[in-house]
C-alpha positions as CSV (number, residue, x, y, z in Angstrom):
1,X,20.0,-25.2,-7.2
2,X,18.9,-28.5,-5.8
3,X,18.4,-31.2,-8.5
4,X,15.8,-33.8,-7.8
5,X,14.4,-36.3,-10.3
6,X,10.8,-35.6,-9.0
7,X,11.1,-31.8,-9.8
8,X,9.1,-30.6,-12.7
9,X,9.7,-27.3,-14.5
10,X,6.9,-24.9,-15.1
11,X,8.0,-24.8,-18.7
12,X,8.8,-28.5,-19.0
13,X,6.8,-31.3,-20.3
14,X,4.2,-33.1,-18.2
15,X,2.1,-31.8,-15.4
16,X,3.7,-29.3,-13.0
17,X,4.7,-30.7,-9.6
18,X,2.0,-30.2,-7.0
19,X,4.0,-28.9,-4.0
20,X,5.6,-25.4,-3.8
21,X,8.0,-24.7,-1.0
22,X,9.0,-21.3,0.4
23,X,10.1,-19.4,3.4
24,X,7.5,-17.0,4.7
25,X,6.4,-14.6,7.5
26,X,3.0,-15.2,9.0
27,X,0.9,-12.3,10.4
28,X,-0.4,-12.7,13.9
29,X,-4.1,-13.2,14.4
30,X,-4.9,-9.5,14.9
31,X,-3.1,-8.6,11.7
32,X,-4.8,-11.4,9.8
33,X,-8.2,-10.2,10.9
34,X,-7.4,-6.6,9.9
35,X,-6.3,-7.9,6.5
36,X,-9.6,-9.7,6.1
37,X,-11.5,-6.6,7.0
38,X,-9.7,-4.7,4.3
39,X,-10.7,-7.2,1.6
40,X,-14.3,-7.1,2.8
41,X,-14.2,-3.3,2.8
42,X,-13.0,-3.2,-0.8
43,X,-15.6,-5.7,-2.0
44,X,-18.0,-7.3,0.4
45,X,-19.2,-9.7,-2.4
46,X,-15.8,-11.4,-2.6
47,X,-15.8,-14.7,-0.7
48,X,-14.0,-14.7,2.6
49,X,-10.5,-16.1,2.5
50,X,-8.9,-18.7,4.9
51,X,-7.0,-16.1,6.9
52,X,-4.8,-18.8,8.4
53,X,-3.1,-19.1,5.0
54,X,-2.1,-15.4,4.8
55,X,1.6,-15.0,4.5
56,X,4.4,-12.8,3.2
57,X,6.7,-14.9,1.0
58,X,10.3,-14.3,1.7
59,X,12.1,-16.8,-0.6
60,X,10.6,-19.3,-3.1
61,X,12.5,-22.6,-3.0
62,X,11.0,-24.6,-5.8
63,X,8.2,-27.0,-6.8
64,X,8.3,-30.8,-6.3
65,X,6.0,-33.8,-5.8
66,X,6.7,-34.3,-2.1
67,X,9.4,-32.9,0.1
68,X,12.9,-33.8,-1.1
69,X,15.2,-34.7,1.8
70,X,17.9,-32.5,0.4
71,X,15.6,-29.5,0.4
72,X,14.6,-30.1,4.0
73,X,18.2,-30.4,5.1
74,X,19.4,-27.4,3.2
75,X,16.5,-25.2,4.2
76,X,17.2,-26.0,7.9
77,X,20.9,-25.2,7.3
78,X,20.0,-21.8,5.8
79,X,17.6,-20.9,8.5
80,X,20.0,-21.9,11.2
81,X,22.7,-19.6,9.7
82,X,20.5,-16.5,10.5
83,X,21.2,-14.4,13.6
84,X,18.5,-11.8,13.0
85,X,16.4,-10.0,15.6
86,X,12.7,-9.4,15.5
87,X,11.3,-6.6,13.4
88,X,8.1,-4.8,12.6
89,X,6.1,-5.5,9.4
90,X,3.7,-2.8,8.1
91,X,1.6,-3.0,5.0
92,X,-0.4,0.1,4.3
93,X,-1.4,0.0,0.6
94,X,-3.8,-2.2,-1.4
95,X,-3.0,-2.7,-5.0
96,X,-2.7,-5.2,-7.8
97,X,0.3,-7.3,-8.5
98,X,0.9,-9.7,-11.4
99,X,1.8,-9.9,-15.1
100,X,-0.3,-10.8,-18.1
101,X,-1.6,-13.3,-19.3
102,X,-2.6,-14.1,-15.7
103,X,-5.1,-12.0,-13.8
104,X,-3.4,-9.9,-11.1
105,X,-3.7,-10.6,-7.4
106,X,-5.0,-8.1,-4.9
107,X,-2.3,-7.5,-2.4
108,X,-1.2,-5.5,0.6
109,X,2.2,-3.8,0.5
110,X,4.0,-0.9,1.9
111,X,4.3,2.6,0.5
112,X,7.6,3.2,2.2
113,X,10.8,1.1,2.0
114,X,10.7,-1.8,4.4
115,X,14.3,-1.6,5.6
116,X,14.3,-4.3,8.3
117,X,12.3,-6.7,6.1
118,X,14.5,-6.2,3.1
119,X,17.6,-6.7,5.2
120,X,16.2,-9.9,6.7
121,X,15.2,-11.2,3.2
122,X,18.7,-10.4,1.9
123,X,20.3,-12.3,4.8
124,X,18.0,-15.2,4.2
125,X,18.8,-15.3,0.4
126,X,22.5,-15.2,1.2
127,X,22.1,-18.0,3.8
128,X,20.1,-20.0,1.2
129,X,22.9,-19.6,-1.3
130,X,25.5,-20.6,1.2
131,X,23.5,-23.8,1.9
132,X,23.3,-24.6,-1.8
133,X,19.6,-23.8,-2.1
134,X,20.6,-21.7,-5.1
135,X,20.4,-18.0,-5.8
136,X,17.0,-16.6,-6.6
137,X,17.1,-14.0,-9.3
138,X,14.7,-11.2,-9.8
139,X,13.5,-8.5,-7.4
140,X,11.6,-8.8,-4.2
141,X,8.3,-7.0,-3.8
142,X,7.1,-7.6,-0.2
143,X,3.4,-8.2,-0.3
144,X,0.6,-10.3,1.3
145,X,-2.0,-11.6,-1.1
146,X,-5.6,-11.0,-0.2
147,X,-7.2,-12.4,-3.3
148,X,-5.8,-14.4,-6.2
149,X,-6.9,-13.6,-9.7
150,X,-8.7,-10.3,-9.1
151,X,-11.2,-9.6,-12.0
152,X,-12.5,-6.1,-11.3
153,X,-10.9,-2.7,-11.8
154,X,-8.8,-1.4,-8.9
155,X,-6.8,1.6,-8.1
156,X,-3.9,1.4,-5.7
157,X,-4.9,3.1,-2.4
158,X,-3.8,3.6,1.2
159,X,-5.5,1.3,3.7
160,X,-5.6,1.1,7.5
161,X,-2.1,-0.4,8.2
162,X,-1.8,-4.1,8.9
163,X,1.1,-4.4,11.3
164,X,2.7,-7.2,13.3
165,X,6.0,-8.0,15.0
166,X,7.9,-10.7,13.0
167,X,8.9,-13.1,15.8
168,X,9.7,-16.1,13.6
169,X,9.6,-17.4,10.0
170,X,8.4,-20.7,8.6
171,X,9.0,-23.2,5.8
172,X,5.8,-23.6,3.9
173,X,4.6,-26.5,1.7
174,X,1.8,-25.2,-0.5
175,X,-0.3,-28.0,-2.0
176,X,-1.4,-26.3,-5.1
177,X,-4.4,-28.4,-6.2
178,X,-5.8,-28.4,-2.8
179,X,-5.2,-24.8,-1.8
180,X,-3.7,-26.1,1.5
181,X,-0.6,-24.9,3.3
182,X,1.5,-26.9,5.8
183,X,4.0,-25.2,8.1
184,X,6.9,-27.7,8.0
185,X,9.3,-25.9,10.3
186,X,9.5,-22.7,12.3
187,X,12.6,-20.7,13.4
188,X,12.4,-18.0,16.0
189,X,14.1,-14.6,15.6
190,X,16.2,-13.2,18.4
191,X,14.7,-10.8,20.9
């Protein structure tokens, strides 16, 4: 794990650091529009989301105030280690994901195992460990969040598939208090 004096723990004292960093896949425009239509179909009263922020988180890297140079260097090292080809992403179920005491998020996920995505994520996690980004514990539930903090009842259901070809992946800086995402670096996948 990278140690940086500016990092704050979620459980620690003081305010949490404002910037979260993670590797992610981004849907293409057509897939993002389909995802937006799914949310509007579920509940037209919910406000529209900034579809350019839609993503599928691959690997959470931590939370800091600003971008530590060590994180930037090690993230690039990890990404450069990968020799993975492009693969299809398919999300065909809407459901809730989250744990109390927080309200769950409304997400898209896949009913069937996502073999290529899981293999890619596993290779990325291994590359991150080799680059001393640290091992990330816990399971990986591939999903794309449509709405944070869902308040109404909801039953998991099939939806029109949201599909795209993963051609690259990005390093994202999420500025928590502003709800803004910056794509700091992008790495293409092989043909």
